[in-house]
C-alpha positions in Angstrom: 0.0 -0.1 0.0 1.3 3.5 -0.9 0.0 6.2 1.3 0.5 9.7 -0.1 1.6 12.7 1.9 -1.8 14.2 1.3 -3.4 11.2 3.0 -1.0 11.5 5.9 -1.7 15.2 6.3 -5.4 14.8 6.2 -5.4 11.9 8.6 -3.2 13.8 11.2 -5.2 17.0 10.8 -8.5 15.2 11.1 -7.5 13.4 14.2 -6.3 16.6 15.8 -9.5 18.4 14.9 -11.6 15.5 16.4 -9.5 15.5 19.7 -9.4 19.2 20.1 -13.2 19.6 19.3 -14.1 16.8 21.7 -11.9 18.1 24.5 -12.7 21.9 24.3 -16.4 21.3 23.3 -16.4 22.4 19.8 -18.8 20.0 18.0 -18.1 21.7 14.7 -14.4 20.9 14.9 -15.1 17.4 15.9 -17.6 16.9 13.1 -15.0 18.2 10.5 -12.3 16.0 11.9 -14.7 12.9 11.8 -15.5 13.7 8.1 -11.8 13.8 7.3 -11.2 10.5 9.1 -14.2 9.0 7.2 -12.7 10.2 3.9 -9.4 8.5 4.9 -11.1 5.3 5.8 -13.1 5.2 2.6 -9.9 5.8 0.5 -8.2 2.9 2.3 -11.1 0.6 1.7 -11.6 1.6 -1.8 -8.0 1.0 -2.7 -7.7 -2.3 -0.8 -10.7 -3.9 -2.6 -9.2 -5.6 -5.6 -11.0 -7.0 -8.5 -10.6 -10.6 -9.6 -8.8 -10.7 -12.9 -7.9 -13.3 -15.3 -4.6 -12.8 -17.1 -3.7 -14.7 -20.1 -0.4 -13.9 -22.0 0.9 -15.3 -25.2 4.1 -14.5 -27.2 4.6 -15.3 -30.8 7.2 -16.3 -31.3 9.2 -16.6 -28.0 12.5 -17.0 -29.8 13.5 -14.4 -32.5 16.6 -13.1 -34.0 17.6 -9.5 -33.3 15.4 -7.2 -35.2 12.7 -9.6 -36.1 9.0 -9.2 -35.2 7.7 -10.6 -31.9 4.2 -9.8 -30.6 2.6 -10.2 -27.2 -1.1 -10.8 -26.9 -2.5 -10.0 -23.4 -6.1 -10.8 -22.5 -7.4 -9.6 -19.1 -11.0 -10.5 -17.8 -13.0 -9.3 -14.9 -14.0 -12.5 -13.0 -16.4 -10.8 -10.5 -20.1 -11.3 -11.0 -20.9 -7.6 -10.2 -19.1 -4.4 -10.3 -16.8 -3.0 -12.8 -13.0 -3.0 -12.4 -11.7 0.6 -12.1 -7.9 0.1 -12.0 -4.9 1.2 -13.8 -2.6 -1.6 -15.3 0.7 -1.7 -17.1 2.6 -4.6 -18.5 6.4 -5.0 -18.1 8.2 -5.8 -21.4 11.9 -5.8 -20.9 12.8 -2.3 -19.6 9.5 -0.8 -20.7 6.1 -0.6 -19.2 3.2 -0.9 -21.5 -0.2 0.7 -20.4 -3.1 -1.6 -20.5 -6.6 0.0 -20.6 -8.8 -1.6 -17.8 -10.8 1.4 -16.7 -14.4 0.5 -16.1 -13.9 -3.2 -17.1 -17.4 -4.7 -16.6 -18.2 -7.9 -15.1 -17.4 -10.8 -17.3 -15.8 -8.5 -20.0 -12.3 -9.1 -21.4 -10.0 -6.7 -22.9 -7.3 -7.7 -25.4 -4.0 -5.7 -25.9 -1.3 -6.5 -28.5 2.0 -4.8 -28.5 5.4 -5.5 -30.2 8.4 -6.6 -28.1 11.5 -4.5 -28.6 14.0 -6.8 -30.3 16.6 -4.2 -31.1 19.0 -5.7 -28.4 20.1 -9.3 -27.9 19.2 -10.9 -24.6 16.4 -12.6 -22.5 13.5 -10.3 -22.1 11.1 -10.7 -19.2 7.5 -10.1 -20.2 5.2 -9.6 -17.4 3.8 -9.7 -14.8 0.9 -7.3 -15.0 1.0 -4.6 -12.5 -2.5 -3.6 -11.4 -2.8 -0.3 -9.5 -6.1 0.6 -7.7 -6.3 4.3 -6.4 -9.1 6.0 -4.7 -10.9 8.9 -6.4 -9.2 11.4 -3.8 -5.7 10.3 -4.7 -5.0 9.4 -1.0 -4.1 5.7 -1.1 -2.8 3.5 -3.9 -2.4 -0.4 -3.8 -0.3 -2.1 -6.4 -0.2 -5.9 -7.1 1.4 -8.3 -9.7 -1.0 -10.4 -11.6 -0.2 -13.3 -14.1 2.7 -15.5 -14.6 5.7 -13.8 -16.4 7.2 -15.3 -19.6 10.5 -14.9 -21.3 11.5 -13.9 -24.8 14.8 -15.1 -26.2 16.3 -12.4 -28.5 19.0 -14.3 -30.4 21.9 -12.6 -32.3 21.3 -11.8 -35.8 22.3 -14.6 -38.2 24.4 -13.8 -41.4 24.2 -16.7 -43.9 27.3 -18.7 -44.5 27.6 -20.6 -47.9 30.8 -22.6 -47.0 32.7 -24.4 -44.3 36.3 -24.1 -43.6 38.6 -26.4 -45.4 39.7 -29.5 -43.4 36.4 -30.6 -42.0 36.1 -34.3 -42.3 33.1 -35.7 -44.1 31.7 -39.1 -44.0 32.4 -41.6 -46.8 29.2 -41.0 -48.7 30.0 -37.3 -49.2 27.4 -36.1 -46.5 27.7 -35.5 -42.9 25.9 -38.0 -40.9 23.5 -37.2 -38.0 24.5 -38.2 -34.6 23.3 -41.8 -34.0 21.6 -42.9 -30.7 23.4 -45.1 -28.3 27.0 -44.4 -29.5 30.3 -44.3 -27.6 30.5 -41.1 -25.5 28.0 -39.4 -23.2 27.0 -36.1 -24.5 23.9 -34.7 -22.7 20.5 -35.3 -21.2 17.2 -34.7 -22.9 13.5 -35.4 -22.2 12.2 -39.0 -22.8 10.1 -39.4 -25.9 8.1 -42.4 -27.0 10.3 -45.0 -28.5 13.5 -44.3 -26.4 15.1 -47.3 -24.7 14.5 -47.6 -21.0 18.1 -48.6 -20.5 19.1 -45.2 -21.5 16.9 -43.4 -18.8 19.1 -41.5 -16.3 17.0 -42.4 -13.2 18.8 -40.2 -10.7 18.2 -37.0 -12.7 14.6 -38.2 -13.5 13.9 -38.6 -9.8 15.3 -35.3 -9.0 13.4 -33.2 -11.5 10.2 -35.3 -11.6 10.5 -36.1 -15.5 12.0 -38.9 -17.4 15.4 -37.9 -18.8 17.5 -40.1 -21.2 21.2 -40.1 -22.0 22.3 -38.8 -25.2 25.5 -40.2 -26.8 27.7 -39.3 -29.6 30.2 -41.1 -31.8 33.5 -39.3 -31.4 34.6 -40.6 -34.8 32.0 -38.4 -36.5 33.0 -34.9 -37.6 32.1 -32.4 -34.9 32.7 -28.7 -34.7 33.5 -26.8 -31.5 32.6 -23.1 -31.3 34.4 -21.3 -28.5 33.1 -17.8 -27.8 35.3 -15.6 -25.6 33.1 -13.7 -23.2 35.8 -12.1 -21.1 35.6 -8.5 -20.7 39.4 -8.2 -21.4 39.0 -9.7 -24.8 37.1 -6.6 -26.1 38.7 -3.2 -26.1 35.5 -1.1 -26.4 33.7 -2.7 -23.4 32.1 -0.2 -21.2 29.4 -0.8 -18.4 29.3 -4.4 -19.3 28.5 -3.9 -22.9 30.6 -4.2 -26.1 29.8 -3.7 -29.7 32.4 -6.0 -30.8 31.2 -8.7 -28.5 27.6 -8.3 -30.0 29.4 -8.9 -33.5 31.2 -11.9 -32.1 27.8 -13.3 -30.8 26.5 -12.8 -34.3 29.4 -14.7 -35.8 28.9 -17.5 -33.4 25.2 -17.6 -34.3 26.0 -17.7 -38.0 28.3 -20.7 -37.6 25.7 -22.5 -35.4 23.0 -21.8 -38.0 25.4 -23.1 -40.8 26.3 -26.2 -38.9 22.5 -26.9 -38.2 21.6 -26.5 -41.9 24.5 -29.0 -42.8 23.5 -31.6 -40.1 26.9 -31.1 -38.5 27.2 -31.9 -34.8 28.3 -28.8 -32.9 29.4 -28.0 -29.4 29.1 -24.4 -28.2 31.3 -23.4 -25.3 32.0 -20.0 -23.5 35.5 -19.2 -22.0 33.6 -18.2 -18.8 30.5 -20.5 -18.4 27.5 -18.7 -16.8 24.5 -20.2 -15.2 21.2 -19.8 -17.2 18.8 -17.0 -15.9 16.1 -19.4 -14.7 18.4 -22.2 -13.6 17.4 -24.5 -16.4 20.1 -25.3 -19.0 19.2 -24.1 -22.5 18.8 -26.9 -25.0 19.7 -24.9 -28.2 23.0 -23.2 -28.7 21.2 -20.0 -30.1 19.5 -19.8 -26.7 22.7 -19.8 -25.0 24.0 -17.0 -27.2 21.0 -15.0 -26.3 21.7 -15.5 -22.6 25.5 -14.9 -22.6 27.0 -11.8 -21.3 30.5 -10.3 -20.7 32.2 -11.5 -17.6 34.9 -9.9 -15.7 37.9 -11.9 -14.9 38.8 -10.0 -11.7 36.4 -12.1 -9.7 37.3 -15.5 -11.3 39.5 -17.8 -9.3 41.5 -20.9 -10.3 43.8 -19.2 -12.8 43.6 -18.1 -16.5 40.1 -19.3 -18.0 41.5 -19.6 -21.5 44.3 -21.9 -20.3 41.7 -24.0 -18.5 39.5 -24.3 -21.6 42.4 -25.3 -23.7 43.4 -27.9 -21.2 39.9 -29.2 -21.1 39.6 -29.3 -25.0 43.1 -31.0 -25.2 42.0 -33.8 -22.9 38.4 -34.3 -24.1 39.1 -33.9 -27.9 35.5 -33.2 -28.6 35.8 -32.6 -32.3 37.9 -32.0 -35.4 37.3 -28.4 -36.1 37.7 -25.6 -33.6 36.2 -22.1 -34.2 37.5 -19.4 -31.7 35.6 -16.0 -31.7 37.0 -13.0 -29.8 37.9 -9.3 -29.9 41.4 -7.7 -30.1 41.9 -7.2 -26.4 43.9 -10.3 -25.5 46.4 -11.4 -28.2 47.9 -14.0 -26.0 44.7 -15.9 -26.0 45.0 -16.4 -29.8 48.4 -18.0 -29.2 47.0 -20.4 -26.7 44.2 -21.3 -29.0 46.6 -21.7 -31.9 48.5 -24.4 -29.9 45.4 -26.6 -30.2 46.1 -27.2 -33.9 47.8 -30.5 -32.7 44.5 -31.6 -31.4 42.0 -30.3 -34.0 42.3 -31.0 -37.8 41.2 -27.3 -38.4 41.6 -24.3 -36.1 39.8 -21.0 -37.3 40.4 -17.9 -35.2 37.7 -15.3 -35.9 38.8 -11.8 -34.5 36.2 -9.0 -34.4 38.1 -5.7 -34.7 35.1 -3.4 -34.4 36.5 -0.7 -36.6 37.5 -0.7 -40.2 39.3 1.5 -42.5 36.7 3.2 -45.0 39.3 3.2 -47.7 39.6 -0.7 -47.6 35.9 -0.9 -48.4 35.0 -3.0 -45.3 36.7 -6.1 -46.5 38.0 -8.5 -43.8 41.7 -9.1 -43.6 42.7 -12.6 -43.5 45.9 -14.3 -42.8 47.6 -16.1 -39.8 49.9 -14.0 -37.6 53.5 -15.0 -37.0 53.8 -18.3 -35.1 50.3 -19.5 -36.0 51.1 -21.4 -39.2 48.4 -23.7 -40.2 45.6 -21.8 -38.4 43.0 -20.1 -40.5 42.6 -16.5 -39.4 39.7 -14.3 -40.2 39.6 -10.6 -39.1 36.4 -8.6 -39.6 34.8 -5.4 -38.3 31.4 -7.0 -37.6 29.3 -10.1 -38.2 28.8 -9.3 -41.9 32.5 -9.0 -42.5 33.0 -12.3 -40.7 30.6 -14.1 -42.8 32.5 -12.9 -45.9 35.8 -13.9 -44.4 34.3 -17.4 -43.3 33.2 -18.1 -47.0 36.6 -17.1 -48.3 38.4 -19.4 -45.8 36.0 -22.2 -46.9 36.8 -21.8 -50.5 40.6 -22.0 -49.8 
């Protein structure tokens, strides 16, 4: 409950008038004070009376690329059998609040509001809950409450089509990239049970913990597999400020483009971050593009256990999760590129994508390619943004 200064002043004044009038024998003052207290009581009772509302919210679609259209449909109904709902309401959508017209919503009536979700920035946008505010006619007391379950919208990075893959990716003998078979050699992840799965693949401990059947997914390590490593450290991007970086957003676009190309080519892919971050709702995202929507820059000053790039390189060297490594970062940490280049003894192909964030206009925006000194055998792509990386990627695949 929000009590305004006007309400406090009126209540104190009315109480004093009532007390003075009663003690000194001035019935007019006592009557005036009683009237003021009556108004305060009416205002509190009016604001505390809340209508019963039904809130139904749908988002179409709930996963979009940056800049694509996403629409929220909000239906609010008055469930009371009598009386109109005279309230003010607004819907949370990311950092904005969308007004919802509910004034004089009659009994049994429903109002529908449609509004676009701002998808100009990558991230996970919370939509809802509906904030209902009831205020008395005198503006003395206001009571706000949240109604309806909130939902999330995953705004994924913008995808730039890639027409080629880097040279050196192994293919299956029939010239196509095979899908990952079920029940192969190495454990990869857990997924929900579907009709037809073998019960011997059910992971009973996890199923008992979350209350849903989960089965083990395996991969054959002999099949071609691409590993995309996105550097999300703040020090890797020179233009970072207040936890944001334009070059990091371009690196996310480059990673999304590689993920999209691998999906269209039926190529098994593993997406990793240099600094792994927990998902916002505690549930691991199933699709790599969802993880790219959730990822953010992480400062290394709070990390313990040594250099995260060195740790990731040691893990990749031990696990050998694929035959192609794609490392995406900015220009802030050249030493990390050297460490990644040392993995060319583990991966058949190592491609380093470096987002510069600035390009010379006289060069026409073309990406500069070529491995630096000491990184022979490593494909190297420099680009100002995601579009330039796509062009450099295609050029590297044609080599």
